[in-house]
N, C-alpha and C positions, 0 to 999 in steps of 0.2 A: 684122875681116872686113866686107866690104860685104854688104848684105842678100842679093843674089843668091847669093854664095858661101856665106853662112851657111845659107840655106835648102837649098842643095844638100847641104851637109855634114849637116844635120839629117836629110834624106831618106836619105842614104847610110848614116848611123850608126843608123838605126832609131828615131829619136825619133818620138813621135806627137803632140806638142804644142809650140807656140811661142807665147809670150805677149809682146806688144809694146804700146807706147804710140804707135807710129809709124802714125798714121792714113793716111798717104800710101802705105804699103806695098802696099796692094791696087791702087793705080793705077800704081806704079812697077815692079812685078814681074808676070811671067806665072805665075799661081798655079793655073791650071786642071789641071796635072798633078801638083800637090803631093800627097804621100801623108800629110801631117800636118794636124792641126787647127791653125788659127791664130786666136788670141784677140787682137783689137785692142781695147785699153782706150780707151774714148772719154772721155779725161781732158783737162782744159784745160791741164795741165802735167805734168811728170814728177817733181815733188817727192814725197818719201816720204809726207808727210802727206796728199797728194792720192791717190796710188796705193794707200796702205794701206786706203782706203775700198772698194777693189775686191776685197780678199782674200776675204771671205765669199762674195760672188757668184761669183767665179772658182772657188773651191773647190767650190761647189755644181755649177757647170757641168762641172768636171773629173770629178766623181763620176758624172755621167750618161753617161760615155764618149762624148765628142763625136766626131762624124764628121769626116772630112777636109773641108777648106775653111775659109772665113773666117767667123768669128763675131764680131760687134761686141758688146762687153760694156759695158753702161751701168749706172750706179748710180741 
C-alpha cells in the first residue's frame, strides 16, 4: 500500500499508532485529520541494527499513551 492508503486503513480499522522511518511522511501526506499517533524514527537508515536502537525509547513513548499527531523519535 502507498502511505496515503495505509494511513486511511489504519484510521478506519481503529489503530492508534503507526511507527515509520519515513522522515518525509509528514511532508507528503495531509496528517492534520489523522486519529492516530505517528512515530517517525529519526534514523540514518532502516537497517535492523540501526532501528533496534530505537526499541527502548519507542516502548517508553508508547507506555505514555501518545496523543494523535506526529512525534519525532530520536535516540
